[in-house]
KETORGU-563773 format. One record per residue (C-alpha): x, y, z; residue number from 1. Coordinates in steps of 0.1 Angstrom, whole numbers, plus 5000, padded with zeros to 4 digits. Example, Ala and Ser with C-alpha at 12.3 -4.5 7.8 and 13.67 -1.06 7.14 Angstrom:
REM KETORGU-563773
X 5123 Y 4955 Z 5078 n 1
X 5137 Y 4989 Z 5071 n 2
***
This chain:
REM KETORGU-563773
X 7992 Y 0954 Z 8046 n 1
X 7987 Y 0934 Z 8078 n 2
X 7956 Y 0912 Z 8087 n 3
X 7941 Y 0938 Z 8111 n 4
X 7942 Y 0966 Z 8085 n 5
X 7926 Y 0943 Z 8059 n 6
X 7898 Y 0934 Z 8083 n 7
X 7892 Y 0971 Z 8091 n 8
X 7891 Y 0979 Z 8054 n 9
X 7862 Y 0954 Z 8050 n 10
X 7844 Y 0973 Z 8078 n 11
X 7851 Y 1006 Z 8062 n 12
X 7837 Y 0995 Z 8028 n 13
X 7805 Y 0981 Z 8044 n 14
X 7801 Y 1012 Z 8066 n 15
X 7804 Y 1036 Z 8036 n 16
X 7775 Y 1018 Z 8019 n 17
X 7754 Y 1018 Z 8051 n 18
X 7760 Y 1055 Z 8060 n 19
X 7750 Y 1067 Z 8025 n 20
X 7719 Y 1044 Z 8024 n 21
X 7707 Y 1053 Z 8059 n 22
X 7711 Y 1090 Z 8055 n 23
X 7695 Y 1092 Z 8021 n 24
X 7666 Y 1069 Z 8031 n 25
X 7663 Y 1087 Z 8064 n 26
X 7658 Y 1121 Z 8047 n 27
X 7635 Y 1108 Z 8021 n 28
X 7615 Y 1087 Z 8045 n 29
X 7611 Y 1114 Z 8072 n 30
X 7629 Y 1095 Z 8099 n 31
X 7652 Y 1113 Z 8124 n 32
X 7658 Y 1080 Z 8141 n 33
X 7673 Y 1064 Z 8109 n 34
X 7693 Y 1096 Z 8103 n 35
X 7706 Y 1092 Z 8139 n 36
X 7713 Y 1056 Z 8132 n 37
X 7731 Y 1066 Z 8100 n 38
X 7753 Y 1089 Z 8121 n 39
X 7759 Y 1060 Z 8144 n 40
X 7772 Y 1041 Z 8113 n 41
X 7792 Y 1071 Z 8105 n 42
X 7810 Y 1068 Z 8139 n 43
X 7819 Y 1033 Z 8128 n 44
X 7834 Y 1046 Z 8096 n 45
X 7853 Y 1074 Z 8114 n 46
X 7865 Y 1050 Z 8142 n 47
X 7877 Y 1024 Z 8116 n 48
X 7897 Y 1051 Z 8098 n 49
X 7913 Y 1062 Z 8131 n 50
X 7919 Y 1025 Z 8141 n 51
X 7937 Y 1018 Z 8108 n 52
X 7960 Y 1048 Z 8115 n 53
X 7965 Y 1037 Z 8151 n 54
X 7972 Y 1001 Z 8142 n 55
X 7999 Y 1011 Z 8117 n 56
X 8016 Y 1034 Z 8143 n 57
X 8014 Y 1008 Z 8170 n 58
X 8034 Y 0984 Z 8148 n 59
X 8064 Y 1008 Z 8147 n 60
X 8096 Y 0991 Z 8160 n 61
X 8112 Y 1001 Z 8193 n 62
X 8136 Y 1030 Z 8194 n 63
X 8157 Y 1049 Z 8219 n 64
X 8127 Y 1070 Z 8231 n 65
X 8103 Y 1040 Z 8232 n 66
X 8124 Y 1009 Z 8241 n 67
X 8093 Y 0987 Z 8243 n 68
X 8077 Y 0998 Z 8210 n 69
X 8045 Y 1018 Z 8203 n 70
X 8019 Y 0993 Z 8213 n 71
X 8002 Y 1017 Z 8237 n 72
X 7991 Y 1038 Z 8207 n 73
X 7963 Y 1013 Z 8204 n 74
X 7948 Y 1026 Z 8237 n 75
X 7952 Y 1062 Z 8226 n 76
X 7935 Y 1053 Z 8193 n 77
X 7906 Y 1037 Z 8212 n 78
X 7903 Y 1068 Z 8235 n 79
X 7900 Y 1091 Z 8204 n 80
X 7874 Y 1067 Z 8190 n 81
X 7855 Y 1069 Z 8223 n 82
X 7855 Y 1107 Z 8223 n 83
X 7843 Y 1109 Z 8187 n 84
X 7814 Y 1085 Z 8195 n 85
X 7805 Y 1105 Z 8226 n 86
X 7803 Y 1137 Z 8207 n 87
X 7780 Y 1122 Z 8181 n 88
X 7759 Y 1105 Z 8208 n 89
X 7753 Y 1138 Z 8226 n 90
X 7744 Y 1155 Z 8193 n 91
X 7717 Y 1129 Z 8187 n 92
X 7703 Y 1134 Z 8222 n 93
X 7700 Y 1171 Z 8215 n 94
X 7684 Y 1164 Z 8181 n 95
X 7658 Y 1142 Z 8197 n 96
X 7643 Y 1173 Z 8214 n 97
X 7636 Y 1189 Z 8180 n 98
X 7600 Y 1203 Z 8177 n 99
X 7596 Y 1186 Z 8142 n 100
X 7575 Y 1155 Z 8143 n 101
X 7573 Y 1133 Z 8112 n 102
X 7557 Y 1099 Z 8105 n 103
X 7583 Y 1076 Z 8089 n 104
X 7574 Y 1058 Z 8056 n 105
X 7575 Y 1020 Z 8052 n 106
X 7609 Y 1022 Z 8033 n 107
X 7625 Y 1030 Z 8067 n 108
X 7614 Y 0995 Z 8080 n 109
X 7627 Y 0977 Z 8050 n 110
X 7660 Y 0995 Z 8049 n 111
X 7665 Y 0989 Z 8086 n 112
X 7659 Y 0952 Z 8084 n 113
X 7685 Y 0949 Z 8056 n 114
X 7710 Y 0971 Z 8076 n 115
X 7706 Y 0949 Z 8107 n 116
X 7715 Y 0917 Z 8088 n 117
X 7745 Y 0933 Z 8072 n 118
X 7758 Y 0950 Z 8104 n 119
X 7753 Y 0920 Z 8127 n 120
X 7772 Y 0898 Z 8101 n 121
X 7800 Y 0924 Z 8100 n 122
X 7801 Y 0926 Z 8138 n 123
X 7805 Y 0889 Z 8141 n 124
X 7832 Y 0888 Z 8115 n 125
X 7853 Y 0916 Z 8131 n 126
X 7849 Y 0902 Z 8166 n 127
X 7861 Y 0867 Z 8155 n 128
X 7891 Y 0883 Z 8137 n 129
X 7898 Y 0905 Z 8168 n 130
X 7900 Y 0874 Z 8191 n 131
X 7920 Y 0855 Z 8165 n 132
X 7946 Y 0883 Z 8161 n 133
X 7944 Y 0894 Z 8198 n 134
X 7936 Y 0929 Z 8187 n 135
X 7918 Y 0953 Z 8210 n 136
X 7912 Y 0977 Z 8181 n 137
X 7892 Y 0950 Z 8162 n 138
X 7873 Y 0939 Z 8193 n 139
X 7862 Y 0976 Z 8200 n 140
X 7852 Y 0979 Z 8163 n 141
X 7832 Y 0947 Z 8165 n 142
X 7815 Y 0959 Z 8197 n 143
X 7806 Y 0992 Z 8180 n 144
X 7792 Y 0974 Z 8150 n 145
X 7770 Y 0952 Z 8172 n 146
X 7758 Y 0983 Z 8190 n 147
X 7749 Y 0998 Z 8156 n 148
X 7728 Y 0967 Z 8147 n 149
X 7709 Y 0970 Z 8180 n 150
X 7701 Y 1007 Z 8176 n 151
X 7688 Y 0999 Z 8141 n 152
X 7663 Y 0976 Z 8157 n 153
X 7651 Y 1006 Z 8177 n 154
X 7645 Y 1024 Z 8144 n 155
X 7622 Y 0996 Z 8132 n 156
X 7603 Y 0996 Z 8165 n 157
X 7598 Y 1034 Z 8164 n 158
X 7586 Y 1032 Z 8127 n 159
X 7560 Y 1006 Z 8136 n 160
X 7548 Y 1025 Z 8166 n 161
X 7544 Y 1057 Z 8146 n 162
X 7518 Y 1038 Z 8125 n 163
X 7496 Y 1037 Z 8155 n 164
X 7493 Y 1075 Z 8156 n 165
X 7457 Y 1071 Z 8143 n 166
X 7448 Y 1055 Z 8175 n 167
X 7468 Y 1077 Z 8199 n 168
X 7486 Y 1110 Z 8192 n 169
X 7514 Y 1101 Z 8215 n 170
X 7528 Y 1075 Z 8191 n 171
X 7538 Y 1103 Z 8166 n 172
X 7567 Y 1111 Z 8190 n 173
X 7581 Y 1075 Z 8188 n 174
X 7607 Y 1087 Z 8162 n 175
X 7620 Y 1114 Z 8185 n 176
X 7620 Y 1090 Z 8215 n 177
X 7640 Y 1065 Z 8194 n 178
X 7665 Y 1092 Z 8184 n 179
X 7669 Y 1100 Z 8221 n 180
X 7674 Y 1063 Z 8230 n 181
X 7700 Y 1058 Z 8202 n 182
X 7718 Y 1090 Z 8214 n 183
X 7719 Y 1076 Z 8249 n 184
X 7732 Y 1042 Z 8238 n 185
X 7759 Y 1057 Z 8216 n 186
X 7770 Y 1078 Z 8246 n 187
X 7770 Y 1047 Z 8268 n 188
X 7792 Y 1028 Z 8244 n 189
X 7816 Y 1057 Z 8241 n 190
X 7820 Y 1059 Z 8279 n 191
X 7826 Y 1022 Z 8282 n 192
X 7854 Y 1024 Z 8256 n 193
X 7869 Y 1055 Z 8273 n 194
X 7869 Y 1038 Z 8307 n 195
X 7885 Y 1005 Z 8295 n 196
X 7913 Y 1022 Z 8275 n 197
X 7921 Y 1050 Z 8300 n 198
X 7931 Y 1024 Z 8326 n 199
X 7951 Y 1004 Z 8300 n 200
X 7972 Y 1035 Z 8292 n 201
X 7989 Y 1029 Z 8326 n 202
X 8011 Y 0998 Z 8324 n 203
X 7988 Y 0969 Z 8328 n 204
X 8001 Y 0936 Z 8342 n 205
X 7986 Y 0904 Z 8327 n 206
X 7967 Y 0885 Z 8354 n 207
X 7958 Y 0854 Z 8333 n 208
X 7974 Y 0827 Z 8355 n 209
X 7969 Y 0800 Z 8329 n 210
X 7991 Y 0820 Z 8304 n 211
X 8017 Y 0828 Z 8331 n 212
X 8020 Y 0792 Z 8342 n 213
X 8023 Y 0781 Z 8306 n 214
X 8053 Y 0804 Z 8301 n 215
X 8068 Y 0794 Z 8334 n 216
X 8067 Y 0757 Z 8324 n 217
X 8083 Y 0766 Z 8290 n 218
X 8111 Y 0783 Z 8309 n 219
X 8116 Y 0754 Z 8333 n 220
X 8120 Y 0729 Z 8305 n 221
X 8156 Y 0743 Z 8303 n 222
X 8175 Y 0720 Z 8327 n 223
X 8200 Y 0747 Z 8335 n 224
X 8172 Y 0768 Z 8351 n 225
X 8164 Y 0758 Z 8387 n 226
X 8135 Y 0781 Z 8393 n 227
X 8115 Y 0811 Z 8380 n 228
X 8116 Y 0835 Z 8409 n 229
X 8097 Y 0863 Z 8392 n 230
X 8075 Y 0866 Z 8361 n 231
X 8053 Y 0894 Z 8348 n 232
X 8038 Y 0903 Z 8315 n 233
X 8031 Y 0940 Z 8308 n 234
X 8005 Y 0946 Z 8280 n 235
X 8014 Y 0970 Z 8252 n 236
X 7984 Y 0968 Z 8229 n 237
X 7987 Y 0935 Z 8210 n 238
X 8019 Y 0924 Z 8225 n 239
X 8037 Y 0919 Z 8259 n 240
X 8070 Y 0929 Z 8275 n 241
X 8081 Y 0900 Z 8298 n 242
X 8100 Y 0907 Z 8330 n 243
X 8116 Y 0874 Z 8340 n 244
X 8140 Y 0865 Z 8369 n 245
X 8155 Y 0830 Z 8369 n 246
X 8176 Y 0812 Z 8394 n 247
X 8207 Y 0793 Z 8382 n 248
X 8231 Y 0770 Z 8399 n 249
X 8258 Y 0790 Z 8417 n 250
X 8285 Y 0772 Z 8397 n 251
X 8271 Y 0784 Z 8364 n 252
X 8297 Y 0802 Z 8344 n 253
X 8293 Y 0836 Z 8328 n 254
X 8295 Y 0823 Z 8292 n 255
X 8268 Y 0797 Z 8301 n 256
X 8245 Y 0825 Z 8314 n 257
X 8248 Y 0843 Z 8281 n 258
X 8239 Y 0811 Z 8262 n 259
X 8209 Y 0805 Z 8285 n 260
X 8197 Y 0841 Z 8279 n 261
X 8199 Y 0837 Z 8242 n 262
X 8181 Y 0804 Z 8243 n 263
X 8153 Y 0819 Z 8264 n 264
X 8149 Y 0849 Z 8241 n 265
X 8145 Y 0826 Z 8212 n 266
X 8119 Y 0804 Z 8230 n 267
X 8098 Y 0833 Z 8244 n 268
X 8099 Y 0861 Z 8219 n 269
X 8076 Y 0850 Z 8191 n 270
X 8041 Y 0854 Z 8178 n 271
X 8027 Y 0824 Z 8198 n 272
X 8035 Y 0839 Z 8232 n 273
X 8029 Y 0875 Z 8219 n 274
X 8060 Y 0885 Z 8238 n 275
X 8080 Y 0911 Z 8218 n 276
X 8105 Y 0923 Z 8244 n 277
X 8122 Y 0903 Z 8272 n 278
X 8138 Y 0918 Z 8303 n 279
X 8158 Y 0889 Z 8318 n 280
X 8177 Y 0889 Z 8351 n 281
X 8194 Y 0860 Z 8369 n 282
X 8202 Y 0851 Z 8405 n 283
X 8218 Y 0822 Z 8424 n 284
X 8195 Y 0793 Z 8432 n 285
X 8189 Y 0791 Z 8469 n 286
X 8169 Y 0759 Z 8471 n 287
X 8182 Y 0724 Z 8478 n 288
X 8201 Y 0707 Z 8449 n 289
***
């Protein structure tokens, strides 16, 4: 089991507990908002499950049909996650217009406070691991967990406002309004995920100049290489395919070129650079010797 899957399993375990707790307390405490928030946590659980499957598929080695591996499955996974979240978000918007109006009990507030602390801690943990492992799947999951913590705060606000119904009848609708707000927020998060990953499905070239310059310097440390005439990194989920064109002295022999190519592949294709595939071409150096 790899590190990303282990991290997602932590999230799955926490979300199972939160979903069960929120739904039970939401029903017993007469809070549609907490039920909506429980469904938001359920989206976390569903998306983590989909993410685990997608992560394992994206690690499959290259084959004749996919010469650069299956890394883009990560983007497909995130799009499926986005669609699931959008569906659940719209369902909560519809649920907010229910004619039933209930005043939530105090247990809603206590449960929500505990849920916020747990979910925010989980979001921070997943996001840190996502950045450490350079995993878009984990970063998306961490963002979704943070969003869940924020919508739980809305539940607390609505429950407190409902207590003011004795002063103004309008406050009794605070639970419905909160459900609507949570539904909107869930939908917004889903659309953001869909937008980011839909564009990434098309081959995306890395534009981080600091990273490109670092790789270029690494290449030019080889005295046989006179210049790097072209360098691009194409993102495939958690790894890159590097397209490199180097310039060599016109007197370089064929057997030397083969050795240079092997040396470059050893230097560039590793976990530190995140380059998994190298497409290398050579040309004659045209500058002054």
